[in-house]
C-alpha positions in Angstrom: -16.1 -31.5 8.6 -15.4 -30.4 5.0 -13.5 -27.2 3.7 -16.8 -25.6 2.4 -18.4 -25.5 5.7 -15.7 -24.1 7.7 -15.0 -21.1 4.9 -18.7 -20.5 5.2 -18.6 -20.4 9.4 -15.4 -18.5 9.1 -16.9 -15.7 6.5 -20.4 -15.8 8.7 -18.3 -14.5 11.6 -16.7 -11.9 9.5 -19.8 -10.5 8.8 -21.1 -10.5 12.8 -17.8 -8.9 13.5 -18.0 -6.1 11.5 -21.9 -5.6 11.4 -21.8 -6.1 15.9 -18.3 -5.7 16.9 -17.0 -3.0 14.4 -20.2 -0.8 15.5 -19.6 -1.1 19.5 -15.7 0.5 18.6 -17.2 3.3 16.6 -19.8 4.2 18.6 -18.9 3.7 22.0 -15.1 3.5 22.1 -14.0 5.7 19.6 -17.4 7.8 19.0 -16.9 9.0 15.3 -17.9 12.7 14.6 -19.4 12.9 11.1 -18.9 17.0 11.7 -15.0 16.4 13.0 -13.1 18.4 9.8 -10.6 15.7 9.1 -7.0 16.5 8.3 -7.9 15.7 4.6 -9.7 18.9 4.5 -7.4 21.0 6.8 -4.3 20.3 5.0 -5.4 19.8 1.6 -2.5 20.1 -0.8 -3.2 18.1 -3.7 -0.6 15.8 -3.4 -0.5 13.9 0.4 -3.6 15.3 1.5 -6.7 14.7 -0.7 -10.6 14.1 0.7 -11.5 10.9 -0.8 -14.3 9.0 -1.4 -14.5 6.2 1.2 -14.9 3.4 -1.3 -12.0 4.7 -3.5 -9.6 4.8 -0.1 -10.5 1.8 1.1 -9.6 0.0 -2.3 -6.1 2.3 -1.9 -6.0 0.8 2.2 -6.8 -2.8 1.6 -4.7 -2.9 -1.1 -1.6 -1.2 0.7 -2.3 -3.4 3.8 -2.9 -6.9 1.8 0.5 -7.4 0.7 1.7 -10.9 -0.2 1.6 -11.6 3.4 -1.6 -12.7 4.3 -0.4 -15.5 1.4 3.1 -16.3 2.5 2.1 -16.5 6.0 -0.6 -19.1 6.4 0.5 -21.2 3.9 3.8 -21.3 5.8 2.0 -21.7 9.1 0.2 -24.9 7.4 3.2 -27.1 8.6 1.1 -27.1 11.8 -2.0 -28.3 10.3 -4.6 -25.8 9.3 -6.5 -25.7 12.4 -4.1 -23.1 14.2 -3.8 -21.1 11.8 -7.4 -20.7 11.0 -8.6 -20.2 14.8 -6.1 -17.5 14.9 -6.9 -15.9 11.6 -11.0 -16.0 12.6 -10.3 -14.6 15.8 -7.4 -12.3 15.1 -9.5 -10.6 12.4 -12.2 -9.4 14.8 -10.7 -8.5 17.8 -6.9 -7.5 17.2 -6.5 -6.6 13.2 -9.9 -5.0 12.9 -9.5 -2.7 16.3 -6.2 -2.5 15.7 -6.2 -0.9 11.9 -9.2 1.0 12.6 -7.6 2.5 15.9 -4.7 3.5 14.3 -6.3 5.2 11.5 -8.9 6.8 14.4 -5.8 8.0 16.5 -3.8 10.1 13.3 -7.0 11.5 11.9 -7.6 13.2 15.9 -4.1 14.3 15.2 -3.7 15.8 12.4 -3.0 12.7 10.3 0.7 12.6 11.8 2.2 8.5 11.9 2.1 6.8 15.3 5.2 7.1 15.6 4.9 11.0 15.8 1.9 10.5 17.9 3.7 8.8 20.4 5.3 12.2 21.5 1.9 13.4 22.4 1.2 10.4 24.3 4.4 9.1 26.2 7.2 11.7 25.7 9.5 12.9 23.3 11.9 10.0 23.7 9.7 7.5 23.1 8.5 8.9 19.8 12.4 9.0 18.9 12.3 5.2 19.6 9.8 4.8 17.6 10.5 6.4 14.7 14.2 4.6 14.8 11.9 1.1 14.8 9.3 2.4 12.0 12.0 3.4 9.6 14.1 -0.1 10.2 10.9 -1.6 9.1 9.9 0.0 6.1 13.5 -0.3 4.9 13.3 -3.8 5.0 9.8 -4.2 3.4 10.8 -2.1 0.8 14.0 -4.0 0.1 12.1 -7.7 0.4 8.9 -6.8 -1.4 11.3 -5.6 -4.4 12.8 -8.8 -5.1 9.6 -10.5 -4.2 8.0 -9.0 -7.4 11.4 -9.5 -9.4 11.2 -13.4 -8.3 8.0 -13.6 -9.6 8.6 -11.8 -12.7 11.4 -14.1 -13.3 9.2 -17.0 -12.5 6.0 -16.0 -14.4 7.1 -13.8 -17.5 3.4 -13.6 -18.7 2.7 -10.8 -16.1 5.1 -8.9 -16.5 3.0 -6.7 -19.1 -0.1 -6.9 -17.2 1.6 -5.4 -14.2 3.2 -2.1 -16.0 -0.2 -1.9 -18.2 -2.0 -1.3 -15.3 0.3 2.5 -14.9 -1.2 4.1 -17.4 -4.8 3.0 -16.9 -4.6 4.1 -13.4 -3.2 7.3 -14.2 -5.9 7.8 -16.7 -8.9 7.1 -13.8 -7.1 9.5 -11.7 -7.2 12.3 -14.6 -10.9 11.5 -15.3 -11.8 11.2 -11.6 -10.6 14.4 -9.9 -9.6 16.7 -13.0 -12.5 16.0 -15.3 -15.4 15.3 -13.3 -15.9 11.9 -14.3 -18.2 9.6 -12.1 -16.5 6.5 -10.4 -18.6 4.0 -12.5 -17.8 3.4 -15.8 -13.9 4.7 -15.2 -13.7 1.7 -13.1 -15.9 -1.0 -15.1 -13.4 -0.1 -18.1 -10.1 -0.2 -16.1 -11.5 -3.8 -14.4 -12.1 -5.4 -18.2 -8.4 -3.5 -19.4 -6.8 -5.4 -16.4 -8.3 -8.6 -17.3 -7.7 -8.3 -20.9 -3.7 -7.5 -20.0 -3.4 -11.4 -19.0 -4.4 -12.7 -22.5 -2.0 -10.0 -23.4 0.8 -11.1 -20.8 0.1 -14.9 -22.1 0.7 -14.2 -26.1 3.8 -11.4 -24.8 5.9 -12.9 -22.0 8.8 -10.6 -21.3 11.9 -12.1 -20.3 15.1 -9.8 -19.4 18.2 -11.7 -20.3 19.5 -13.9 -17.2 22.7 -11.3 -16.6 23.0 -7.7 -18.0 26.2 -5.6 -17.0 27.3 -8.1 -14.6 23.7 -8.0 -12.5 21.3 -11.1 -12.9 17.7 -10.3 -14.4 16.1 -10.5 -10.6 18.4 -7.5 -9.4 17.9 -5.4 -12.8 13.7 -5.7 -11.5 14.8 -5.4 -7.8 16.4 -1.8 -9.5 13.2 -0.7 -11.5 10.9 -1.9 -8.8 12.5 0.7 -6.8 13.2 3.4 -8.9 9.2 2.8 -9.5 8.2 3.0 -6.0 10.3 6.5 -5.9 9.1 8.0 -8.5 5.5 7.1 -7.3 5.9 8.1 -3.6 6.7 11.7 -5.1 3.7 11.6 -7.5 0.1 13.3 -6.2 -1.9 10.7 -4.4 -4.5 11.0 -6.8 -2.2 10.3 -9.8 -0.9 7.1 -9.4 -1.3 5.4 -5.8 -4.9 6.1 -5.2 -6.5 5.1 -8.2 -3.9 2.0 -8.9 -4.5 0.3 -5.8 -8.6 1.6 -6.2 -8.7 -0.8 -9.8 -6.4 -3.5 -8.1 -8.9 -3.7 -5.5 -11.4 -4.4 -7.7 -9.3 -7.2 -9.4 -7.8 -8.7 -6.1 -11.7 -8.8 -4.6 -13.0 -10.3 -7.7 -10.2 -12.5 -7.9 -10.8 -13.7 -4.2 -14.5 -14.0 -4.9 -13.7 -16.4 -8.2 -11.2 -18.4 -5.5 -14.1 -19.5 -3.2 -16.5 -19.8 -6.2 -13.9 -22.6 -7.4 -13.4 -23.6 -3.7 -17.8 -24.0 -3.3 -17.7 -25.9 -7.1 -15.2 -28.1 -6.7 -16.0 -28.5 -2.6 -13.0 -30.9 -1.7 -11.7 -32.3 1.0 -9.4 -31.6 3.3 -5.7 -32.8 2.2 -3.9 -31.4 5.6 -4.4 -32.6 9.1 -6.1 -30.0 11.1 -3.3 -30.2 13.8 0.0 -32.1 13.2 3.3 -32.8 14.4 5.8 -30.2 13.1 9.1 -31.3 11.7 12.0 -31.7 13.8 13.4 -28.6 11.8 10.3 -26.6 12.6 9.6 -24.0 15.7 7.1 -24.4 18.2 3.5 -24.0 17.5 3.4 -20.8 20.5 4.3 -18.5 20.1 5.7 -18.6 16.9 1.9 -19.6 15.2 1.3 -15.4 16.1 4.2 -14.0 14.4 4.5 -16.3 11.1 1.1 -15.5 10.3 0.9 -11.4 10.9 -0.9 -9.9 7.8 -4.5 -11.7 8.3 -4.5 -11.9 11.9 -2.8 -8.4 13.0 0.1 -6.6 11.5 2.2 -3.9 12.4 2.6 -2.7 9.0 -1.0 -2.1 9.0 -1.0 0.8 11.7 1.7 2.4 9.6 -0.6 2.7 6.5 -3.6 3.8 8.7 -1.4 6.3 10.4 0.9 7.1 7.4 -1.2 7.5 4.1 -5.0 6.8 5.0 -5.4 9.4 7.7 -4.7 11.8 5.3 -7.0 10.9 2.7 -10.4 10.4 5.1 -13.0 12.6 4.0 -15.7 12.0 7.0 -14.5 10.4 10.3 -17.1 8.1 10.3 -15.2 6.5 6.9 -12.7 5.3 9.1 -14.6 2.3 10.1 -15.2 1.0 7.0 -11.6 2.3 5.7 -10.1 0.4 8.8 -12.0 -2.2 10.3 -13.7 -3.4 6.9 -10.1 -3.2 5.5 -9.0 -5.9 8.0 -11.5 -7.9 7.0 -10.5 -7.7 3.2 -7.2 -9.2 4.2 -8.6 -11.8 6.6 -10.9 -13.3 3.6 -7.9 -13.4 1.4 -5.8 -15.1 4.7 -8.6 -17.7 4.7 -8.3 -18.5 1.3 -4.8 -19.1 1.4 -5.5 -21.4 3.9 -8.3 -22.8 2.0 -5.5 -23.5 -1.0 -2.8 -24.9 0.8 -5.1 -27.4 2.8 -7.3 -28.3 0.0 -5.9 -27.2 -3.1 -3.0 -30.0 -3.4 -3.7 -32.9 -5.6 -2.5 -35.2 -2.7 -1.7 -35.9 0.8 1.8 -37.2 -0.8 2.0 -33.8 -2.7 1.3 -32.0 0.5 3.5 -33.8 2.7 6.5 -33.6 0.3 5.7 -29.6 0.7 5.9 -28.9 4.0 8.8 -31.9 4.9 10.2 -29.3 6.8 10.4 -25.3 7.9 13.0 -24.7 5.2 11.0 -26.2 2.4 7.5 -24.7 3.5 8.9 -21.3 4.1 10.6 -21.3 0.3 7.3 -22.2 -1.0 4.6 -20.2 0.6 3.8 -18.5 -2.6 3.9 -21.5 -4.7 1.8 -23.4 -2.4 -0.6 -20.7 -3.0 -0.8 -20.4 -6.5 -0.8 -24.3 -7.0 -3.7 -24.8 -4.8 -5.9 -21.4 -5.9 -4.8 -22.3 -9.5 -6.6 -26.2 -9.0 -9.5 -24.3 -7.6 -10.1 -22.3 -10.4 -10.0 -25.6 -13.0 -13.1 -26.4 -11.0 -14.4 -23.4 -13.0 -13.2 -24.7 -16.4 -10.5 -21.9 -16.7 -7.3 -23.1 -18.0 -4.5 -24.1 -16.2 -1.9 -21.5 -17.8 -4.4 -18.7 -17.7 -5.5 -19.3 -13.9 -2.0 -19.3 -13.1 -1.1 -16.5 -14.8 -4.1 -14.6 -12.9 -3.0 -15.8 -9.5 0.4 -14.9 -10.1 -0.6 -11.4 -10.9 -2.9 -11.2 -8.3 0.3 -11.5 -5.4 1.9 -9.6 -7.7 -0.4 -6.9 -7.4 -1.0 -7.3 -3.7 3.1 -7.0 -2.9 3.4 -3.9 -5.7 0.6 -1.8 -4.2 2.2 -2.4 -0.9 5.5 -1.3 -2.1 4.5 1.8 -3.6 2.4 2.5 -0.4 5.8 1.8 2.1 7.9 3.5 -0.1 5.9 7.0 0.5 5.6 6.0 4.4 9.2 6.0 4.1 9.4 9.5 2.8 6.9 10.7 5.6 8.6 9.2 8.4 12.6 10.9 6.8 10.3 13.9 7.5 9.0 13.7 10.3 12.9 12.8 11.4 13.8 15.5 9.8 11.3 18.3 11.7 12.4 16.5 14.9 16.1 17.1 14.6 15.7 20.1 12.7 17.3 18.9 9.1 15.9 21.1 6.8 17.1 19.3 4.0 15.2 16.0 4.4 11.8 17.9 5.5 12.2 18.3 1.4 10.0 16.1 -0.5 12.3 15.6 -3.5 15.3 14.9 -0.7 13.1 12.6 1.2 12.1 10.6 -1.7 16.3 10.2 -2.7 17.0 9.3 0.3 14.3 7.0 0.8 15.7 4.9 -2.6 19.2 5.3 -1.9 18.3 3.3 1.4 16.2 0.4 0.3 19.2 0.2 -2.9 21.9 0.3 -0.3 19.7 -3.0 1.5 19.1 -4.5 -1.7 22.5 -4.4 -3.1 25.0 -4.3 -0.4 24.1 -6.1 2.5 24.4 -9.7 0.5 27.3 -8.7 -2.1 26.9 -12.7 -3.3 23.5 -12.2 -4.6 23.1 -8.3 -5.3 19.4 -7.3 -5.3 18.3 -9.7 -2.5 20.2 -8.3 0.6 16.7 -7.8 2.2 16.5 -11.3 2.5 20.0 -11.4 4.9 17.5 -9.1 7.5 14.1 -11.3 6.9 14.5 -13.3 9.7 13.8 -10.2 11.8 10.9 -8.9 10.0 8.2 -11.1 11.6 9.0 -10.4 14.8 10.0 -6.7 14.2 6.3 -6.2 12.6 4.3 -7.5 15.4 6.5 -5.7 18.1 5.3 -2.6 16.1 1.8 -3.5 16.1 2.4 -4.2 20.0 3.4 -0.6 20.5 0.8 1.0 18.4 -1.9 -0.7 20.7 0.4 0.8 23.6 -0.4 4.0 22.3 -3.6 3.6 21.7 -4.4 2.0 25.1 -2.8 5.4 26.4 -4.8 7.4 24.2 -8.5 5.3 25.2 -7.1 5.4 29.1 -6.6 9.4 29.0 -10.0 10.1 27.3 -12.2 7.4 29.7 -13.0 5.5 27.5 -12.8 1.7 27.1 -9.0 0.7 26.6 -9.4 -3.2 27.2 -10.5 -3.4 23.9 -7.1 -2.7 22.8 -5.1 -3.7 26.0 -5.7 -7.1 25.9 -4.5 -7.4 22.4 -1.2 -5.3 23.4 -0.6 -7.9 26.4 -1.2 -11.2 24.3 0.9 -9.8 21.2 3.7 -8.1 23.2 3.7 -11.5 25.0 4.1 -13.7 22.3 6.3 -11.7 20.2 9.3 -10.7 22.3 9.1 -14.4 23.4 9.6 -15.0 19.6 12.3 -12.6 19.7 14.4 -14.4 22.5 13.6 -17.6 20.8 15.0 -15.8 17.6 17.8 -14.7 19.1 19.1 -17.8 20.7 18.3 -19.5 17.3 20.7 -16.9 15.7 23.1 -17.4 18.2 23.4 -21.6 17.6 23.8 -20.7 14.0 26.4 -18.3 14.7 24.7 -15.3 12.1 26.4 -12.6 14.6 24.5 -9.8 12.6 20.7 -11.3 13.1 21.7 -11.5 16.7 22.8 -7.4 17.2 20.3 -6.5 15.5 17.5 -8.4 17.0 18.9 -7.5 20.2 19.1 -3.8 19.7 15.1 -4.1 18.1 14.2 -6.1 21.3 16.0 -3.6 23.7 14.5 -0.2 22.3 10.7 -2.1 22.0 11.5 -2.9 25.8 12.4 0.8 26.3 9.5 2.1 24.7 7.4 -0.2 27.0 8.9 0.8 30.1 8.3 4.8 28.6 4.5 3.7 28.1 4.6 2.6 32.0 6.3 5.6 33.3 3.5 7.9 31.1 0.8 5.8 33.0 2.4 6.6 36.6 3.0 10.4 35.6 -0.5 10.6 34.4 -1.9 9.0 37.6 0.3 11.5 39.6 -0.7 14.5 38.0 -4.5 13.1 38.4 -3.8 12.9 42.1 -2.2 16.5 42.4 -5.5 17.8 40.1 -8.0 16.0 42.4 
C-alpha cells in the first residue's frame, strides 16, 4: 500500500468524522443553541472577551493547539513503525481529540468562559478544583519554558527564519487594527498578509540573523529564550484582537497552505514507504503499549487543547454553534498535521539506511523528531521544484510559527490560571492583570534559567520527560469533568466516558513505568515530581467517583 493511498484514506475518514460524528455531538449530545448568550458577549471587555468571526477564531485556536507536538510526537513514534502511529492519529482525531476539544470548549462557554479547572468546582467540588488548578499551572509553566527553548534552538539552527518570524508581528498588528478599528473586511487584509509572510521567507534567506555565540556569559540560545519569554509576556497582556488573534489567524493561512504544499509534494512524488509499517523497536526504546498514547498526544488527543478551548477560545466564541467548527475542526486540522508528519518521516527519507540510522535508538529518535520532519517534508517540496534552501527555510518557519503561537496562548492561559488562583485564595494582587503577567514571566524564566545551572535557558528540558504523561492525564481529567456534566444533564456520556477510561488507563500506566525508569536512573527530582502528579491525578479521580456517589444519593432522596 502506497503512502498516497493511505493518506487519501485517512483524509476521507477525517471528512466523514466531521460530517457525521461532529454533527451528532453538536445536535444530540451538546445541543448547541444559536441563541445562547456566549461569554464573549456577556463579558465583552475588549481585552480577553471579544466576539470573533468563527474563521478568525478557528485560526487562533488551530494555531494555538497545534504547536510542534503533532510534528515531534508522530516523528518519534515512527520508531515502532508507521502503522501504530497512523491508527492512533486517525482514530484518536475523530473519536478522542475532536470530542475532547469540542466538549471542553462547549463546557466553558456554558460556564461563563471559565477554565476547565474552575469548572471542576461546580461539577466535583472545591477541593478538586484546587488540585486541578495546581496540575494545570505546572503543565503551563513547563510548556512555556520548553517551547521557548525549542524556538530558540530553531532560531540558532536556522538563522534565515529569524526575520520572517519577527516581521509577522507588525503585519498582525496592522491586520488587527484594520479589521477591528477601521472596519475593513477580512479578505484583502488576509491576502496581503499571506503574500507578505511568504515574501519574508526570501528576506530571511537574504538577511539571516545570528546572535554572537555568547553575550554577558549567556549563550545565544539562552538569550533567545529570554527574548521569547519577554515577548510572550507582553503579547499576553495586549488586547487579544491586537496581536494574538490576528497573528494566529494569518499564521493559520500560512500553516494550512504549508500543509497543502506538503501534501501536493507527496502526491507529485508518489513515493514508497521507506519505514516499515510495524517494527521491533531498539532495545533502549520503551514498550509500544502504553507509551504510544503518550508519545503521540497532539494529533490524537491532548490535555493542552482543553486548556486552550476553555481558556482563550471560549471567551471569543460569537455564537455557541461556532464551537463545532472551532473545536472539532480544529482537532481535524491538527490530525492533518500529524498525518503529514507521519508521511514525511515514513516516506520522505532518501533511503532505508538513512531512516534506520536516524531511528537506531530511542535517544536519537527523540532528539531528532523535528529534524526528521524538516528533512522529509523538504524532500516532498523538492518534488514541486522548490529549491532545497527555500524549502528548508519554509518548513522551519512553519515549525517555529506553530511553536510560537502556542507559546503566546500558553502564557495568556497561565495568566488566567493565576488570576483564578488569586480569586480562589483571596490574593487580590494576582487578580491584577499586570501582576499576574509579571508572575507568569518570572515563574517561566525561573524554570528555564535556574533548573539547570549548567545549561541556562534550557531548564525546562529537565522536566520534559514528565510532559507527555502530565499532558495526557490533564486530558483524562478534562474528560472526567465533561463526562460528569453530560451525566448530570441526562446526555449520552459514553462519548466521553469511553475515551476517559482508555486515556486514564494508558497514561497512568505510562506514568508508573516512567517513575520506575526514573528510579533506575537515580533521577530523584523526576521521581518526586512524577509521583506527586500521579497522586494528584488519582486523588482527583477519586473525588470524581465520590461526586458521582453523592449525586446518586441526592437523586434517590429527591425521588
